N, CA, C and O atoms as a Maestro MAE file, in Angstrom:
{
 s_m_m2io_version
 :::
 2.0.0
}

f_m_ct {
 s_m_title
 :::
 protein
 m_atom[308] {
  # First column is atom index #
  i_m_mmod_type
  r_m_x_coord
  r_m_y_coord
  r_m_z_coord
  i_m_residue_number
  s_m_chain_name
  s_m_pdb_residue_name
  s_m_pdb_atom_name
  i_m_atomic_number
  :::
  1 25 0.843 -1.160 0.000 1 A "MET " " N  " 7
  2 3 0.000 0.000 0.000 1 A "MET " " CA " 6
  3 2 0.893 1.230 0.000 1 A "MET " " C  " 6
  4 15 1.930 1.262 0.663 1 A "MET " " O  " 8
  5 25 0.483 2.225 -0.742 2 A "MET " " N  " 7
  6 3 1.245 3.453 -0.837 2 A "MET " " CA " 6
  7 2 0.271 4.627 -0.776 2 A "MET " " C  " 6
  8 15 -0.788 4.609 -1.403 2 A "MET " " O  " 8
  9 25 0.646 5.626 -0.022 3 A "ARG " " N  " 7
  10 3 -0.170 6.836 0.064 3 A "ARG " " CA " 6
  11 2 0.672 7.987 -0.448 3 A "ARG " " C  " 6
  12 15 1.815 8.164 -0.026 3 A "ARG " " O  " 8
  13 25 0.115 8.763 -1.351 4 A "LEU " " N  " 7
  14 3 0.804 9.888 -1.956 4 A "LEU " " CA " 6
  15 2 0.083 11.167 -1.561 4 A "LEU " " C  " 6
  16 15 -1.125 11.292 -1.762 4 A "LEU " " O  " 8
  17 25 0.826 12.119 -0.996 5 A "SER " " N  " 7
  18 3 0.234 13.379 -0.554 5 A "SER " " CA " 6
  19 2 1.001 14.549 -1.134 5 A "SER " " C  " 6
  20 15 2.223 14.496 -1.271 5 A "SER " " O  " 8
  21 25 0.285 15.599 -1.471 6 A "PHE " " N  " 7
  22 3 0.878 16.853 -1.904 6 A "PHE " " CA " 6
  23 2 0.450 17.940 -0.933 6 A "PHE " " C  " 6
  24 15 -0.710 17.985 -0.525 6 A "PHE " " O  " 8
  25 25 1.362 18.803 -0.563 7 A "CYS " " N  " 7
  26 3 1.037 19.942 0.298 7 A "CYS " " CA " 6
  27 2 0.908 21.175 -0.589 7 A "CYS " " C  " 6
  28 15 1.906 21.702 -1.081 7 A "CYS " " O  " 8
  29 25 -0.313 21.625 -0.786 8 A "LEU " " N  " 7
  30 3 -0.589 22.766 -1.656 8 A "LEU " " CA " 6
  31 2 -1.228 23.881 -0.847 8 A "LEU " " C  " 6
  32 15 -1.833 23.640 0.198 8 A "LEU " " O  " 8
  33 25 -1.087 25.101 -1.338 9 A "ASP " " N  " 7
  34 3 -1.675 26.252 -0.651 9 A "ASP " " CA " 6
  35 2 -3.198 26.237 -0.701 9 A "ASP " " C  " 6
  36 15 -3.860 26.720 0.217 9 A "ASP " " O  " 8
  37 25 -3.745 25.684 -1.772 10 A "GLU " " N  " 7
  38 3 -5.200 25.643 -1.905 10 A "GLU " " CA " 6
  39 2 -5.608 24.398 -2.681 10 A "GLU " " C  " 6
  40 15 -4.792 23.809 -3.391 10 A "GLU " " O  " 8
  41 25 -6.852 24.002 -2.549 11 A "GLU " " N  " 7
  42 3 -7.380 22.844 -3.264 11 A "GLU " " CA " 6
  43 2 -7.319 23.120 -4.767 11 A "GLU " " C  " 6
  44 15 -7.852 24.131 -5.225 11 A "GLU " " O  " 8
  45 25 -6.680 22.240 -5.542 12 A "PRO " " N  " 7
  46 3 -6.589 22.480 -6.978 12 A "PRO " " CA " 6
  47 2 -7.946 22.316 -7.655 12 A "PRO " " C  " 6
  48 15 -8.770 21.503 -7.235 12 A "PRO " " O  " 8
  49 25 -8.162 23.092 -8.697 13 A "ALA " " N  " 7
  50 3 -9.407 23.033 -9.457 13 A "ALA " " CA " 6
  51 2 -9.089 23.261 -10.931 13 A "ALA " " C  " 6
  52 15 -8.077 23.875 -11.269 13 A "ALA " " O  " 8
  53 25 -9.953 22.766 -11.794 14 A "GLY " " N  " 7
  54 3 -9.796 22.988 -13.228 14 A "GLY " " CA " 6
  55 2 -8.479 22.458 -13.763 14 A "GLY " " C  " 6
  56 15 -8.113 21.308 -13.520 14 A "GLY " " O  " 8
  57 25 -7.754 23.327 -14.509 15 A "ASP " " N  " 7
  58 3 -6.469 22.936 -15.091 15 A "ASP " " CA " 6
  59 2 -5.458 22.558 -14.025 15 A "ASP " " C  " 6
  60 15 -4.633 21.668 -14.230 15 A "ASP " " O  " 8
  61 25 -5.521 23.234 -12.886 16 A "SER " " N  " 7
  62 3 -4.602 22.933 -11.793 16 A "SER " " CA " 6
  63 2 -4.837 21.512 -11.283 16 A "SER " " C  " 6
  64 15 -3.887 20.779 -11.006 16 A "SER " " O  " 8
  65 25 -6.093 21.134 -11.162 17 A "ARG " " N  " 7
  66 3 -6.433 19.779 -10.705 17 A "ARG " " CA " 6
  67 2 -5.926 18.741 -11.703 17 A "ARG " " C  " 6
  68 15 -5.379 17.711 -11.308 17 A "ARG " " O  " 8
  69 25 -6.107 19.011 -12.991 18 A "THR " " N  " 7
  70 3 -5.622 18.104 -14.035 18 A "THR " " CA " 6
  71 2 -4.112 17.955 -13.953 18 A "THR " " C  " 6
  72 15 -3.583 16.851 -14.076 18 A "THR " " O  " 8
  73 25 -3.417 19.076 -13.744 19 A "TYR " " N  " 7
  74 3 -1.961 19.055 -13.623 19 A "TYR " " CA " 6
  75 2 -1.531 18.150 -12.469 19 A "TYR " " C  " 6
  76 15 -0.671 17.288 -12.649 19 A "TYR " " O  " 8
  77 25 -2.120 18.336 -11.290 20 A "TRP " " N  " 7
  78 3 -1.717 17.553 -10.120 20 A "TRP " " CA " 6
  79 2 -2.122 16.086 -10.243 20 A "TRP " " C  " 6
  80 15 -1.420 15.209 -9.740 20 A "TRP " " O  " 8
  81 25 -3.225 15.813 -10.895 21 A "ASP " " N  " 7
  82 3 -3.607 14.419 -11.143 21 A "ASP " " CA " 6
  83 2 -2.573 13.731 -12.034 21 A "ASP " " C  " 6
  84 15 -2.223 12.572 -11.813 21 A "ASP " " O  " 8
  85 25 -2.085 14.467 -13.056 22 A "LYS " " N  " 7
  86 3 -1.057 13.906 -13.939 22 A "LYS " " CA " 6
  87 2 0.250 13.684 -13.183 22 A "LYS " " C  " 6
  88 15 0.928 12.680 -13.400 22 A "LYS " " O  " 8
  89 25 0.606 14.613 -12.298 23 A "GLN " " N  " 7
  90 3 1.833 14.452 -11.507 23 A "GLN " " CA " 6
  91 2 1.735 13.222 -10.607 23 A "GLN " " C  " 6
  92 15 2.689 12.452 -10.495 23 A "GLN " " O  " 8
  93 25 0.592 13.044 -9.973 24 A "ALA " " N  " 7
  94 3 0.391 11.890 -9.094 24 A "ALA " " CA " 6
  95 2 0.482 10.590 -9.893 24 A "ALA " " C  " 6
  96 15 1.097 9.627 -9.435 24 A "ALA " " O  " 8
  97 25 -0.119 10.553 -11.072 25 A "ALA " " N  " 7
  98 3 -0.069 9.349 -11.906 25 A "ALA " " CA " 6
  99 2 1.364 9.043 -12.332 25 A "ALA " " C  " 6
  100 15 1.775 7.883 -12.344 25 A "ALA " " O  " 8
  101 25 2.122 10.076 -12.679 26 A "LEU " " N  " 7
  102 3 3.517 9.893 -13.079 26 A "LEU " " CA " 6
  103 2 4.347 9.328 -11.927 26 A "LEU " " C  " 6
  104 15 5.129 8.397 -12.118 26 A "LEU " " O  " 8
  105 25 4.176 9.887 -10.750 27 A "ILE " " N  " 7
  106 3 4.923 9.421 -9.574 27 A "ILE " " CA " 6
  107 2 4.551 7.976 -9.243 27 A "ILE " " C  " 6
  108 15 5.429 7.161 -8.959 27 A "ILE " " O  " 8
  109 25 3.263 7.656 -9.276 28 A "LYS " " N  " 7
  110 3 2.833 6.285 -8.985 28 A "LYS " " CA " 6
  111 2 3.412 5.292 -9.993 28 A "LYS " " C  " 6
  112 15 3.819 4.192 -9.619 28 A "LYS " " O  " 8
  113 25 3.451 5.675 -11.264 29 A "THR " " N  " 7
  114 3 4.026 4.804 -12.290 29 A "THR " " CA " 6
  115 2 5.510 4.586 -12.042 29 A "THR " " C  " 6
  116 15 5.994 3.456 -12.103 29 A "THR " " O  " 8
  117 25 6.235 5.666 -11.763 30 A "ALA " " N  " 7
  118 3 7.676 5.558 -11.513 30 A "ALA " " CA " 6
  119 2 7.956 4.687 -10.291 30 A "ALA " " C  " 6
  120 15 8.864 3.856 -10.317 30 A "ALA " " O  " 8
  121 25 7.192 4.872 -9.235 31 A "LEU " " N  " 7
  122 3 7.399 4.071 -8.027 31 A "LEU " " CA " 6
  123 2 7.075 2.602 -8.263 31 A "LEU " " C  " 6
  124 15 7.781 1.723 -7.769 31 A "LEU " " O  " 8
  125 25 6.019 2.333 -9.008 32 A "ALA " " N  " 7
  126 3 5.668 0.939 -9.306 32 A "ALA " " CA " 6
  127 2 6.796 0.268 -10.088 32 A "ALA " " C  " 6
  128 15 7.130 -0.889 -9.832 32 A "ALA " " O  " 8
  129 25 7.385 0.999 -11.046 33 A "GLU " " N  " 7
  130 3 8.514 0.454 -11.807 33 A "GLU " " CA " 6
  131 2 9.716 0.231 -10.896 33 A "GLU " " C  " 6
  132 15 10.375 -0.805 -10.980 33 A "GLU " " O  " 8
  133 25 10.004 1.197 -10.026 34 A "ASP " " N  " 7
  134 3 11.131 1.066 -9.096 34 A "ASP " " CA " 6
  135 2 10.943 -0.126 -8.162 34 A "ASP " " C  " 6
  136 15 11.891 -0.870 -7.908 34 A "ASP " " O  " 8
  137 25 9.724 -0.312 -7.650 35 A "PHE " " N  " 7
  138 3 9.461 -1.432 -6.747 35 A "PHE " " CA " 6
  139 2 9.679 -2.765 -7.461 35 A "PHE " " C  " 6
  140 15 10.221 -3.703 -6.878 35 A "PHE " " O  " 8
  141 25 9.258 -2.846 -8.721 36 A "ALA " " N  " 7
  142 3 9.434 -4.086 -9.481 36 A "ALA " " CA " 6
  143 2 10.916 -4.387 -9.688 36 A "ALA " " C  " 6
  144 15 11.344 -5.531 -9.539 36 A "ALA " " O  " 8
  145 25 11.694 -3.372 -10.026 37 A "VAL " " N  " 7
  146 3 13.138 -3.561 -10.207 37 A "VAL " " CA " 6
  147 2 13.784 -3.955 -8.885 37 A "VAL " " C  " 6
  148 15 14.604 -4.873 -8.843 37 A "VAL " " O  " 8
  149 25 13.423 -3.272 -7.811 38 A "ALA " " N  " 7
  150 3 14.004 -3.568 -6.495 38 A "ALA " " CA " 6
  151 2 13.683 -4.998 -6.062 38 A "ALA " " C  " 6
  152 15 14.530 -5.677 -5.481 38 A "ALA " " O  " 8
  153 25 12.477 -5.449 -6.339 39 A "ARG " " N  " 7
  154 3 12.102 -6.823 -5.988 39 A "ARG " " CA " 6
  155 2 13.005 -7.812 -6.729 39 A "ARG " " C  " 6
  156 15 13.478 -8.783 -6.139 39 A "ARG " " O  " 8
  157 25 13.243 -7.568 -8.013 40 A "GLY " " N  " 7
  158 3 14.127 -8.438 -8.785 40 A "GLY " " CA " 6
  159 2 15.549 -8.437 -8.255 40 A "GLY " " C  " 6
  160 15 16.196 -9.483 -8.195 40 A "GLY " " O  " 8
  161 25 16.038 -7.263 -7.871 41 A "VAL " " N  " 7
  162 3 17.386 -7.161 -7.308 41 A "VAL " " CA " 6
  163 2 17.475 -7.978 -6.028 41 A "VAL " " C  " 6
  164 15 18.421 -8.744 -5.840 41 A "VAL " " O  " 8
  165 25 16.499 -7.817 -5.152 42 A "GLN " " N  " 7
  166 3 16.509 -8.551 -3.889 42 A "GLN " " CA " 6
  167 2 16.442 -10.059 -4.120 42 A "GLN " " C  " 6
  168 15 17.134 -10.824 -3.448 42 A "GLN " " O  " 8
  169 25 15.621 -10.480 -5.059 43 A "GLU " " N  " 7
  170 3 15.520 -11.910 -5.355 43 A "GLU " " CA " 6
  171 2 16.848 -12.449 -5.878 43 A "GLU " " C  " 6
  172 15 17.243 -13.565 -5.541 43 A "GLU " " O  " 8
  173 25 17.534 -11.663 -6.696 44 A "ASN " " N  " 7
  174 3 18.806 -12.116 -7.262 44 A "ASN " " CA " 6
  175 2 19.931 -12.135 -6.236 44 A "ASN " " C  " 6
  176 15 20.888 -12.891 -6.400 44 A "ASN " " O  " 8
  177 25 19.846 -11.333 -5.193 45 A "PHE " " N  " 7
  178 3 20.856 -11.385 -4.131 45 A "PHE " " CA " 6
  179 2 20.898 -12.770 -3.489 45 A "PHE " " C  " 6
  180 15 21.953 -13.222 -3.043 45 A "PHE " " O  " 8
  181 25 19.769 -13.427 -3.446 46 A "ALA " " N  " 7
  182 3 19.695 -14.745 -2.811 46 A "ALA " " CA " 6
  183 2 20.571 -15.778 -3.521 46 A "ALA " " C  " 6
  184 15 20.888 -16.818 -2.943 46 A "ALA " " O  " 8
  185 25 20.963 -15.505 -4.761 47 A "SER " " N  " 7
  186 3 21.803 -16.458 -5.493 47 A "SER " " CA " 6
  187 2 23.209 -16.535 -4.922 47 A "SER " " C  " 6
  188 15 23.912 -17.522 -5.137 47 A "SER " " O  " 8
  189 25 23.626 -15.501 -4.196 48 A "GLY " " N  " 7
  190 3 24.967 -15.468 -3.630 48 A "GLY " " CA " 6
  191 2 26.050 -15.099 -4.630 48 A "GLY " " C  " 6
  192 15 27.235 -15.167 -4.301 48 A "GLY " " O  " 8
  193 25 25.676 -14.713 -5.839 49 A "ALA " " N  " 7
  194 3 26.653 -14.385 -6.881 49 A "ALA " " CA " 6
  195 2 27.450 -13.122 -6.553 49 A "ALA " " C  " 6
  196 15 28.593 -12.986 -6.989 49 A "ALA " " O  " 8
  197 25 26.867 -12.210 -5.800 50 A "ASN " " N  " 7
  198 3 27.552 -10.965 -5.447 50 A "ASN " " CA " 6
  199 2 27.832 -10.933 -3.950 50 A "ASN " " C  " 6
  200 15 26.946 -11.188 -3.135 50 A "ASN " " O  " 8
  201 25 29.073 -10.616 -3.601 51 A "ARG " " N  " 7
  202 3 29.443 -10.520 -2.188 51 A "ARG " " CA " 6
  203 2 29.419 -9.075 -1.695 51 A "ARG " " C  " 6
  204 15 29.415 -8.835 -0.488 51 A "ARG " " O  " 8
  205 25 29.402 -8.113 -2.613 52 A "HIS " " N  " 7
  206 3 29.361 -6.708 -2.222 52 A "HIS " " CA " 6
  207 2 28.624 -5.893 -3.287 52 A "HIS " " C  " 6
  208 15 28.381 -6.365 -4.397 52 A "HIS " " O  " 8
  209 25 28.280 -4.666 -2.923 53 A "LEU " " N  " 7
  210 3 27.612 -3.735 -3.834 53 A "LEU " " CA " 6
  211 2 28.489 -2.509 -4.011 53 A "LEU " " C  " 6
  212 15 29.173 -2.087 -3.078 53 A "LEU " " O  " 8
  213 25 28.469 -1.948 -5.191 54 A "THR " " N  " 7
  214 3 29.155 -0.683 -5.440 54 A "THR " " CA " 6
  215 2 28.099 0.322 -5.869 54 A "THR " " C  " 6
  216 15 27.420 0.127 -6.877 54 A "THR " " O  " 8
  217 25 27.960 1.401 -5.099 55 A "PHE " " N  " 7
  218 3 26.977 2.426 -5.416 55 A "PHE " " CA " 6
  219 2 27.614 3.523 -6.246 55 A "PHE " " C  " 6
  220 15 28.783 3.858 -6.051 55 A "PHE " " O  " 8
  221 25 26.859 4.075 -7.161 56 A "GLY " " N  " 7
  222 3 27.343 5.167 -8.000 56 A "GLY " " CA " 6
  223 2 27.384 6.484 -7.251 56 A "GLY " " C  " 6
  224 15 26.907 6.591 -6.121 56 A "GLY " " O  " 8
  225 25 27.952 7.466 -7.888 57 A "ARG " " N  " 7
  226 3 28.125 8.802 -7.316 57 A "ARG " " CA " 6
  227 2 26.804 9.413 -6.844 57 A "ARG " " C  " 6
  228 15 26.778 10.146 -5.855 57 A "ARG " " O  " 8
  229 25 25.722 9.119 -7.538 58 A "TYR " " N  " 7
  230 3 24.442 9.746 -7.217 58 A "TYR " " CA " 6
  231 2 23.568 8.883 -6.314 58 A "TYR " " C  " 6
  232 15 22.375 9.152 -6.167 58 A "TYR " " O  " 8
  233 25 24.140 7.865 -5.720 59 A "GLU " " N  " 7
  234 3 23.401 6.960 -4.840 59 A "GLU " " CA " 6
  235 2 23.833 7.123 -3.387 59 A "GLU " " C  " 6
  236 15 23.890 6.143 -2.645 59 A "GLU " " O  " 8
  237 25 24.135 8.344 -2.979 60 A "LYS " " N  " 7
  238 3 24.623 8.592 -1.618 60 A "LYS " " CA " 6
  239 2 23.621 8.157 -0.556 60 A "LYS " " C  " 6
  240 15 24.008 7.638 0.491 60 A "LYS " " O  " 8
  241 25 22.358 8.363 -0.817 61 A "GLY " " N  " 7
  242 3 21.335 7.955 0.144 61 A "GLY " " CA " 6
  243 2 21.358 6.456 0.393 61 A "GLY " " C  " 6
  244 15 21.215 6.011 1.532 61 A "GLY " " O  " 8
  245 25 21.536 5.676 -0.664 62 A "LEU " " N  " 7
  246 3 21.618 4.221 -0.506 62 A "LEU " " CA " 6
  247 2 22.856 3.820 0.272 62 A "LEU " " C  " 6
  248 15 22.802 2.920 1.111 62 A "LEU " " O  " 8
  249 25 23.973 4.481 0.000 63 A "ALA " " N  " 7
  250 3 25.208 4.167 0.725 63 A "ALA " " CA " 6
  251 2 25.038 4.447 2.216 63 A "ALA " " C  " 6
  252 15 25.445 3.637 3.048 63 A "ALA " " O  " 8
  253 25 24.442 5.587 2.558 64 A "HIS " " N  " 7
  254 3 24.205 5.921 3.972 64 A "HIS " " CA " 6
  255 2 23.255 4.910 4.619 64 A "HIS " " C  " 6
  256 15 23.467 4.492 5.757 64 A "HIS " " O  " 8
  257 25 22.223 4.526 3.896 65 A "PHE " " N  " 7
  258 3 21.253 3.561 4.409 65 A "PHE " " CA " 6
  259 2 21.931 2.233 4.741 65 A "PHE " " C  " 6
  260 15 21.740 1.688 5.829 65 A "PHE " " O  " 8
  261 25 22.715 1.721 3.811 66 A "HIS " " N  " 7
  262 3 23.376 0.433 4.040 66 A "HIS " " CA " 6
  263 2 24.442 0.527 5.128 66 A "HIS " " C  " 6
  264 15 24.658 -0.435 5.866 66 A "HIS " " O  " 8
  265 25 25.105 1.668 5.236 67 A "ARG " " N  " 7
  266 3 26.081 1.858 6.309 67 A "ARG " " CA " 6
  267 2 25.373 1.833 7.662 67 A "ARG " " C  " 6
  268 15 25.862 1.224 8.612 67 A "ARG " " O  " 8
  269 25 24.220 2.497 7.745 68 A "ALA " " N  " 7
  270 3 23.458 2.524 8.999 68 A "ALA " " CA " 6
  271 2 22.994 1.117 9.385 68 A "ALA " " C  " 6
  272 15 23.024 0.756 10.562 68 A "ALA " " O  " 8
  273 25 22.572 0.332 8.414 69 A "ILE " " N  " 7
  274 3 22.164 -1.049 8.700 69 A "ILE " " CA " 6
  275 2 23.349 -1.852 9.218 69 A "ILE " " C  " 6
  276 15 23.231 -2.573 10.209 69 A "ILE " " O  " 8
  277 25 24.492 -1.727 8.546 70 A "ALA " " N  " 7
  278 3 25.687 -2.469 8.973 70 A "ALA " " CA " 6
  279 2 26.096 -2.082 10.389 70 A "ALA " " C  " 6
  280 15 26.462 -2.945 11.186 70 A "ALA " " O  " 8
  281 25 26.038 -0.786 10.708 71 A "GLU " " N  " 7
  282 3 26.396 -0.332 12.056 71 A "GLU " " CA " 6
  283 2 25.422 -0.875 13.095 71 A "GLU " " C  " 6
  284 15 25.835 -1.313 14.169 71 A "GLU " " O  " 8
  285 25 24.131 -0.846 12.777 72 A "ALA " " N  " 7
  286 3 23.125 -1.350 13.717 72 A "ALA " " CA " 6
  287 2 23.307 -2.849 13.950 72 A "ALA " " C  " 6
  288 15 23.180 -3.323 15.079 72 A "ALA " " O  " 8
  289 25 23.599 -3.582 12.902 73 A "LEU " " N  " 7
  290 3 23.820 -5.024 13.053 73 A "LEU " " CA " 6
  291 2 25.079 -5.308 13.861 73 A "LEU " " C  " 6
  292 15 25.106 -6.239 14.666 73 A "LEU " " O  " 8
  293 25 26.121 -4.509 13.648 74 A "ALA " " N  " 7
  294 3 27.365 -4.698 14.402 74 A "ALA " " CA " 6
  295 2 27.153 -4.417 15.889 74 A "ALA " " C  " 6
  296 15 27.705 -5.113 16.740 74 A "ALA " " O  " 8
  297 25 26.351 -3.393 16.198 75 A "GLU " " N  " 7
  298 3 26.079 -3.045 17.596 75 A "GLU " " CA " 6
  299 2 25.265 -4.128 18.295 75 A "GLU " " C  " 6
  300 15 25.434 -4.355 19.493 75 A "GLU " " O  " 8
  301 25 24.390 -4.792 17.562 76 A "SER " " N  " 7
  302 3 23.524 -5.794 18.186 76 A "SER " " CA " 6
  303 2 24.196 -7.162 18.298 76 A "SER " " C  " 6
  304 15 23.673 -8.059 18.959 76 A "SER " " O  " 8
  305 25 25.345 -7.321 17.659 77 A "ALA " " N  " 7
  306 3 26.033 -8.636 17.683 77 A "ALA " " CA " 6
  307 2 26.798 -8.847 18.976 77 A "ALA " " C  " 6
  308 15 27.427 -9.889 19.158 77 A "ALA " " O  " 8
  :::
 }
 m_bond[307] {
  # First column is bond index #
  i_m_from
  i_m_to
  i_m_order
  :::
  1 1 2 1
  2 2 3 1
  3 3 4 2
  4 3 5 1
  5 5 6 1
  6 6 7 1
  7 7 8 2
  8 7 9 1
  9 9 10 1
  10 10 11 1
  11 11 12 2
  12 11 13 1
  13 13 14 1
  14 14 15 1
  15 15 16 2
  16 15 17 1
  17 17 18 1
  18 18 19 1
  19 19 20 2
  20 19 21 1
  21 21 22 1
  22 22 23 1
  23 23 24 2
  24 23 25 1
  25 25 26 1
  26 26 27 1
  27 27 28 2
  28 27 29 1
  29 29 30 1
  30 30 31 1
  31 31 32 2
  32 31 33 1
  33 33 34 1
  34 34 35 1
  35 35 36 2
  36 35 37 1
  37 37 38 1
  38 38 39 1
  39 39 40 2
  40 39 41 1
  41 41 42 1
  42 42 43 1
  43 43 44 2
  44 43 45 1
  45 45 46 1
  46 46 47 1
  47 47 48 2
  48 47 49 1
  49 49 50 1
  50 50 51 1
  51 51 52 2
  52 51 53 1
  53 53 54 1
  54 54 55 1
  55 55 56 2
  56 55 57 1
  57 57 58 1
  58 58 59 1
  59 59 60 2
  60 59 61 1
  61 61 62 1
  62 62 63 1
  63 63 64 2
  64 63 65 1
  65 65 66 1
  66 66 67 1
  67 67 68 2
  68 67 69 1
  69 69 70 1
  70 70 71 1
  71 71 72 2
  72 71 73 1
  73 73 74 1
  74 74 75 1
  75 75 76 2
  76 75 77 1
  77 77 78 1
  78 78 79 1
  79 79 80 2
  80 79 81 1
  81 81 82 1
  82 82 83 1
  83 83 84 2
  84 83 85 1
  85 85 86 1
  86 86 87 1
  87 87 88 2
  88 87 89 1
  89 89 90 1
  90 90 91 1
  91 91 92 2
  92 91 93 1
  93 93 94 1
  94 94 95 1
  95 95 96 2
  96 95 97 1
  97 97 98 1
  98 98 99 1
  99 99 100 2
  100 99 101 1
  101 101 102 1
  102 102 103 1
  103 103 104 2
  104 103 105 1
  105 105 106 1
  106 106 107 1
  107 107 108 2
  108 107 109 1
  109 109 110 1
  110 110 111 1
  111 111 112 2
  112 111 113 1
  113 113 114 1
  114 114 115 1
  115 115 116 2
  116 115 117 1
  117 117 118 1
  118 118 119 1
  119 119 120 2
  120 119 121 1
  121 121 122 1
  122 122 123 1
  123 123 124 2
  124 123 125 1
  125 125 126 1
  126 126 127 1
  127 127 128 2
  128 127 129 1
  129 129 130 1
  130 130 131 1
  131 131 132 2
  132 131 133 1
  133 133 134 1
  134 134 135 1
  135 135 136 2
  136 135 137 1
  137 137 138 1
  138 138 139 1
  139 139 140 2
  140 139 141 1
  141 141 142 1
  142 142 143 1
  143 143 144 2
  144 143 145 1
  145 145 146 1
  146 146 147 1
  147 147 148 2
  148 147 149 1
  149 149 150 1
  150 150 151 1
  151 151 152 2
  152 151 153 1
  153 153 154 1
  154 154 155 1
  155 155 156 2
  156 155 157 1
  157 157 158 1
  158 158 159 1
  159 159 160 2
  160 159 161 1
  161 161 162 1
  162 162 163 1
  163 163 164 2
  164 163 165 1
  165 165 166 1
  166 166 167 1
  167 167 168 2
  168 167 169 1
  169 169 170 1
  170 170 171 1
  171 171 172 2
  172 171 173 1
  173 173 174 1
  174 174 175 1
  175 175 176 2
  176 175 177 1
  177 177 178 1
  178 178 179 1
  179 179 180 2
  180 179 181 1
  181 181 182 1
  182 182 183 1
  183 183 184 2
  184 183 185 1
  185 185 186 1
  186 186 187 1
  187 187 188 2
  188 187 189 1
  189 189 190 1
  190 190 191 1
  191 191 192 2
  192 191 193 1
  193 193 194 1
  194 194 195 1
  195 195 196 2
  196 195 197 1
  197 197 198 1
  198 198 199 1
  199 199 200 2
  200 199 201 1
  201 201 202 1
  202 202 203 1
  203 203 204 2
  204 203 205 1
  205 205 206 1
  206 206 207 1
  207 207 208 2
  208 207 209 1
  209 209 210 1
  210 210 211 1
  211 211 212 2
  212 211 213 1
  213 213 214 1
  214 214 215 1
  215 215 216 2
  216 215 217 1
  217 217 218 1
  218 218 219 1
  219 219 220 2
  220 219 221 1
  221 221 222 1
  222 222 223 1
  223 223 224 2
  224 223 225 1
  225 225 226 1
  226 226 227 1
  227 227 228 2
  228 227 229 1
  229 229 230 1
  230 230 231 1
  231 231 232 2
  232 231 233 1
  233 233 234 1
  234 234 235 1
  235 235 236 2
  236 235 237 1
  237 237 238 1
  238 238 239 1
  239 239 240 2
  240 239 241 1
  241 241 242 1
  242 242 243 1
  243 243 244 2
  244 243 245 1
  245 245 246 1
  246 246 247 1
  247 247 248 2
  248 247 249 1
  249 249 250 1
  250 250 251 1
  251 251 252 2
  252 251 253 1
  253 253 254 1
  254 254 255 1
  255 255 256 2
  256 255 257 1
  257 257 258 1
  258 258 259 1
  259 259 260 2
  260 259 261 1
  261 261 262 1
  262 262 263 1
  263 263 264 2
  264 263 265 1
  265 265 266 1
  266 266 267 1
  267 267 268 2
  268 267 269 1
  269 269 270 1
  270 270 271 1
  271 271 272 2
  272 271 273 1
  273 273 274 1
  274 274 275 1
  275 275 276 2
  276 275 277 1
  277 277 278 1
  278 278 279 1
  279 279 280 2
  280 279 281 1
  281 281 282 1
  282 282 283 1
  283 283 284 2
  284 283 285 1
  285 285 286 1
  286 286 287 1
  287 287 288 2
  288 287 289 1
  289 289 290 1
  290 290 291 1
  291 291 292 2
  292 291 293 1
  293 293 294 1
  294 294 295 1
  295 295 296 2
  296 295 297 1
  297 297 298 1
  298 298 299 1
  299 299 300 2
  300 299 301 1
  301 301 302 1
  302 302 303 1
  303 303 304 2
  304 303 305 1
  305 305 306 1
  306 306 307 1
  307 307 308 2
  :::
 }
}
């Protein structure tokens, strides 16, 4: 389940409503595609073919996320 919210100054109407409906549809489509790709990546990790991941320059958020997980796991061990 996914909930998408926009914070706007006023309730959109007319052309503005059409614009925001299109933006919401675009975001939902992109996220659905991303979720499908991520599911495939996770399933393929189970093969054990890769022992490490290399993140690109623009994936800093993912690098921080995985570092935080590794630190939390190390602290709990």
